[in-house]
C-alpha positions, 0 to 999 in steps of 0.5 A: 425314280425309274419308270416302266410304262405298262405299254412297254410290257411284253406278253409271254404265254404260259407253257400250259396255255392258261394265260400270259405273263408280263415281267416287270422287274427282278432283284438278283444276288450274283447269278441268283434271282431273289425276287420277281415282280410280274403281271399275269393274265389268267384266262382259264382255271387250272394249277399254278406253277411250283415255286419252291423256296419262294414266298408269293403275294398275289393281288388281283388287279382286274377281273372278278377274283378267284379262289386258290384251291388247295388240299386243306381248303381255299384262299380267296383272291378278291380284287385289290386284296393281296393274298400271301402263300408259299410258292410251293403250295399246290393250288389251282385257280377257280375263277369267280367271273371269267378271266382276270389279271393279277400282280405277283411278287415272289421272293426268297424269304432267306434273303429279303422280305416283301409286302404289298399294300393297296392304296385307294383314292381319294387320298394323298399318302406319303410313302417311305421305302425300306431303309435297306431295299426299294419300293415299287408303286404299281398303278391298278386304276385311274390316273394317280399322281406320283411326285406330281407326275400322272401315271396310268394303269399297269405303269410301275414306278421304282423309288428309293426315297419318300414320295407323295401320292395324289389319288383321286376317286377311282384311283388305286395303286399297289405299294410293293416294298422289298427289304434286303436287310444286311444284304442290301449291297449284294442285290441289284435291280433289273427292270423289264425287258428282262 
């Protein structure tokens, strides 16, 4: 298992001043980035950046949630409920209750598939990563144990084999699964700092 502690994440301000991003990891095929995982602090309402050609799964991990307003309506991003949308969909955030933090998985669907699944305590699930990919477990709340080791908020654990979780009441994690299919030999993992 590879572990990135939340305390080791580096703040990078957005160009528009609307928040902060903290890069967690990326997968690359040669010089091409095919997926990224990051945390973002959304301080103000406003437009999201365009990520044409990518799928995006956004999960609010702290704060009161937000609406992602677009021309045909709005997507509601409630705490710990993943929302999937095209990276080039023009959306603007409308915060429900002030600043928040979200986790963003973005991936090229022509190369891999991604999925984000929340797990809440009290529970003891056993998680199995895709056969041709990897899995990351990101801590959202509490002090869950992953393979009998405790972790804390914003820690991310990368695994390629089955792992057991121990979630007490108040614990929450996100299971991030990436499946590379027949391109698994071509994709390399890089963990922050990137």
